[in-house]
C-alpha positions in Angstrom: 0.0 0.0 0.0 2.9 2.3 0.6 3.8 1.9 -3.1 0.2 2.2 -4.3 -0.4 5.4 -2.3 3.1 6.7 -2.9 2.0 9.3 -5.5 -0.9 10.5 -3.3 0.6 10.8 0.1 4.4 11.3 -0.5 6.4 13.8 -2.4 9.8 12.8 -3.8 12.4 14.2 -1.4 15.0 16.7 -2.8 18.5 15.7 -2.0 20.4 18.2 0.2 23.6 18.2 2.2 24.0 15.0 4.2 21.1 13.3 2.4 21.8 9.8 0.9 22.0 9.3 -2.8 19.3 7.4 -4.8 21.8 4.6 -5.2 22.5 4.4 -1.5 18.7 4.1 -0.8 18.4 1.4 -3.5 21.3 -0.6 -2.1 20.1 -0.3 1.4 16.6 -1.4 0.5 18.0 -4.4 -1.4 20.3 -5.4 1.6 17.3 -5.4 3.9 15.2 -7.5 1.6 18.0 -10.1 1.1 18.7 -10.3 4.9 15.0 -10.8 5.7 14.2 -13.3 2.9 17.4 -15.4 2.7 15.9 -18.3 4.5 12.5 -18.4 2.8 13.2 -21.3 0.4 16.0 -23.3 2.2 13.7 -24.2 5.1 11.8 -26.5 2.7 15.0 -28.4 2.3 15.4 -28.8 6.1 11.9 -30.3 6.7 13.4 -33.8 6.9 16.0 -32.8 9.5 13.5 -30.7 11.4 11.0 -33.5 11.6 13.6 -36.0 12.9 15.2 -33.6 15.3 11.9 -32.3 16.8 10.0 -35.6 16.5 7.0 -34.5 14.5 5.5 -35.6 11.2 6.7 -33.8 8.0 3.2 -32.5 7.1 3.2 -30.6 10.4 6.7 -29.5 10.1 5.9 -28.1 6.6 4.2 -25.2 8.5 7.7 -23.8 9.1 7.5 -22.8 5.4 3.7 -22.4 5.0 3.0 -20.2 8.0 5.7 -17.5 7.1 4.3 -17.5 3.5 0.8 -16.8 4.9 2.2 -14.1 7.2 3.7 -12.4 4.1 0.4 -12.7 2.2 -1.3 -10.8 5.0 1.5 -8.6 6.2 2.7 -7.3 2.8 -0.2 -4.9 2.3 -0.5 -4.4 6.1 3.1 -3.3 6.4 2.7 -1.0 3.5 -0.2 0.8 5.2 1.9 1.0 8.4 4.7 2.6 6.4 2.2 5.2 5.3 1.1 5.8 8.8 4.3 5.8 10.7 7.0 6.4 8.2 8.9 4.1 5.9 12.3 4.4 7.6 10.8 3.5 11.0 8.8 0.5 9.7 11.9 -0.8 7.7 14.2 -0.6 10.8 11.6 -2.1 13.2 11.0 -4.9 10.7 14.7 -5.7 10.4 15.2 -5.6 14.2 12.3 -7.9 14.9 13.4 -10.3 12.1 16.9 -10.6 13.6 15.7 -11.0 17.2 13.2 -13.8 16.4 15.6 -15.5 14.0 18.1 -15.8 16.9 15.3 -17.2 19.1 14.3 -19.7 16.4 17.8 -21.0 16.4 17.3 -22.1 20.0 13.8 -23.6 19.6 13.3 -27.0 21.3 9.9 -27.9 19.8 8.2 -27.8 16.5 5.5 -25.5 17.8 8.1 -23.0 19.1 10.1 -23.1 15.9 7.0 -22.5 13.7 5.8 -19.6 15.9 9.2 -18.0 16.2 10.0 -18.4 12.5 6.5 -16.9 11.6 7.0 -13.9 13.9 10.4 -13.3 12.4 8.8 -13.4 9.0 6.0 -11.0 10.1 8.7 -8.4 10.9 10.8 -9.2 7.8 7.7 -8.9 5.6 7.7 -5.1 6.3 11.0 -4.6 4.5 9.5 -5.4 1.1 6.8 -2.8 0.7 8.6 -0.2 2.7 11.8 -0.7 0.6 9.8 -0.6 -2.7 8.1 2.6 -1.7 11.4 4.3 -0.7 12.9 3.3 -4.1 9.8 4.6 -5.9 9.9 7.9 -4.0 13.5 8.8 -5.0 13.7 7.6 -8.5 11.9 9.5 -11.3 9.3 7.7 -13.4 11.7 7.1 -16.3 14.2 5.3 -14.0 11.8 3.6 -11.6 11.2 0.4 -13.6 15.0 -0.3 -13.7 15.4 0.4 -10.0 12.4 -1.9 -9.1 13.9 -4.5 -11.4 16.9 -4.7 -9.1 14.5 -4.9 -6.2 12.8 -7.9 -7.8 16.2 -9.5 -8.4 17.0 -9.2 -4.7 13.6 -10.7 -3.7 14.3 -13.7 -5.9 18.1 -13.8 -5.6 18.3 -13.7 -1.8 16.3 -17.0 -1.3 18.2 -18.6 -4.2 21.6 -17.8 -2.6 20.2 -19.0 0.7 19.2 -22.3 -0.9 22.6 -22.9 -2.5 24.5 -22.1 0.7 22.0 -23.7 3.0 22.0 -27.1 1.2 25.7 -27.6 1.9 25.3 -26.2 5.4 22.6 -28.8 6.2 25.0 -31.6 5.1 27.8 -30.6 7.5 26.1 -28.7 10.3 22.8 -28.3 12.2 19.7 -26.7 10.8 20.0 -24.1 13.6 22.9 -22.5 11.7 20.4 -21.4 9.0 19.0 -19.0 11.6 22.3 -18.2 13.4 23.9 -17.0 10.1 20.9 -14.9 9.2 21.4 -12.7 12.3 24.7 -11.0 11.2 23.1 -10.4 7.8 20.2 -8.6 9.5 22.6 -6.7 11.8 24.6 -5.4 8.8 21.5 -4.5 6.9 20.1 -2.7 10.0 23.3 -0.7 10.4 23.4 0.3 6.7 19.7 1.3 6.9 20.2 3.3 10.1 22.9 5.4 8.4 21.4 5.7 4.9 17.7 5.9 5.1 16.1 9.4 5.4 13.1 10.1 7.5 9.9 10.0 5.5 6.6 11.9 6.0 3.8 10.3 7.9 0.4 10.3 6.1 -2.2 12.2 8.2 -5.1 11.3 6.0 -4.8 7.4 6.1 -6.4 5.1 8.7 -5.5 1.5 9.4 -8.0 -1.1 8.1 -8.1 -3.5 11.1 -11.2 -5.3 10.0 -9.9 -5.9 6.5 -6.6 -7.3 7.9 -8.4 -9.7 10.2 -10.7 -10.9 7.4 -7.8 -11.4 5.0 -6.0 -13.5 7.6 -9.1 -15.6 8.1 -9.4 -16.2 4.3 -5.8 -17.2 3.7 -5.0 -18.8 7.0 -8.3 -20.7 7.4 -8.2 -22.1 3.8 -4.6 -23.2 3.9 -4.9 -24.7 7.4 -8.0 -26.8 6.3 -6.2 -28.1 3.2 -3.1 -28.9 5.3 -5.0 -30.8 8.0 -7.5 -32.6 5.8 -5.2 -35.5 4.8 -4.5 -36.1 8.5 -7.9 -35.4 10.1 -10.1 -36.3 7.1 -12.1 -34.1 4.8 -15.2 -34.6 6.9 -13.6 -33.6 10.1 -15.8 -30.8 11.7 -12.9 -28.3 12.0 -11.9 -28.9 8.3 -15.5 -28.5 7.1 -16.0 -25.4 9.2 -12.9 -23.8 7.9 -13.7 -24.6 4.3 -17.2 -23.1 4.7 -15.8 -20.1 6.6 -13.1 -19.2 4.1 -15.4 -18.1 1.2 -17.7 -16.3 3.7 -14.7 -14.4 5.0 -13.7 -13.6 1.4 -17.1 -12.2 0.7 -17.0 -10.1 3.9 -13.5 -8.9 3.0 -14.5 -7.7 -0.4 -17.5 -5.9 1.1 -15.3 -4.4 3.8 -12.8 -3.1 1.2 -15.6 -1.6 -0.9 -17.1 0.4 1.9 -14.0 1.2 4.0 -12.8 4.8 3.5 -9.1 3.7 3.8 -9.1 0.1 2.5 -6.2 -2.3 2.9 -6.6 -3.4 -0.8 -8.8 -1.1 -2.9 -10.9 -3.5 -4.9 -11.4 -0.9 -7.6 -7.9 -1.7 -8.9 -9.2 -5.1 -10.1 -11.4 -3.3 -12.6 -8.2 -2.6 -14.6 -7.4 -5.4 -17.0 -3.7 -4.8 -16.7 -3.8 -5.0 -12.9 -6.1 -8.1 -12.7 -4.2 -9.9 -15.5 -0.9 -9.3 -13.7 -2.3 -10.5 -10.4 -3.7 -13.7 -12.0 -0.4 -14.4 -13.7 1.5 -13.8 -10.5 -0.8 -16.2 -8.7 -0.2 -19.0 -11.1 3.6 -18.4 -11.2 3.7 -18.4 -7.3 1.8 -21.7 -7.2 4.3 -23.3 -9.4 7.3 -21.6 -7.8 6.4 -22.3 -4.2 5.0 -25.7 -4.9 8.3 -26.7 -6.5 10.3 -25.4 -3.6 8.3 -27.3 -1.1 7.4 -30.5 -2.9 10.5 -31.2 -5.0 13.0 -31.2 -2.1 10.9 -33.8 -0.3 10.6 -36.0 -3.4 14.4 -35.8 -4.1 15.1 -36.7 -0.5 12.5 -39.5 0.1 12.4 -41.0 -3.4 15.8 -40.3 -5.0 17.8 -40.2 -1.7 19.7 -37.1 -2.8 21.9 -35.2 -0.3 20.9 -31.7 0.8 23.8 -30.1 -1.2 22.7 -31.9 -4.4 19.0 -31.0 -3.8 20.0 -27.3 -3.4 21.9 -27.4 -6.7 19.0 -29.1 -8.5 
């Protein structure tokens, strides 16, 4: 939302003495995104080790990947709105700090539930770096240069997890899964220090309100539906909780759309979906994400359980 509302509530800052350059803001934003998202994909590779070490079934341990993804789905637009309300620099720094603190806590987790919760909270904080960073890039680059700058941002969003997968595969072969979180902490510390020095203060939007009801409904739609699909193979598709969630999800989706249509400051303005370009892009992104994330979660399990590949070999594949 910080990006969507950028032209309305923020003016591009003029660089003066002591203010960082556009390139410094770009590099800082990219560093924060890489540090926050470096573990997104490699944790799917570690599900086997996590299940054995914490004595839990793999389908449950898969929530160490699924829950952070859900958190990002809900928190990406939410964090953007918070960046509008409280300033992009502040939200970016708090996001990095929380991401690092809870990553360190996840490294010391002694149960599957604790690990899933701590990893999810870390991702909740880390999710704020993406929309805040994108909005800061958009605010300092003129329109004719913005696409190129945001292309670098997209490269960092995809490249960070890819580098994490390559390095993490070998790490899992020779060390504990806990090092995936331990090594993330210094990356976050460096990104935080760079952001503290380089990022300028941004204006707070006085005419924007937080859509609490929309945020809750969006969480019910995404979280309830995915939880029902995840639990159905174990509990059965006729289990009361599964049936209730499958019924509640479309009702919550209807309520969410109605809320966004009537809310004066919606979390996601549904009017954007009237644009063919916007709706087509979102539909394409949905299909790409299903293939991308499905591959990262399912393929490592297949290569481990069926083909008996090592973690290093899986990460290269």
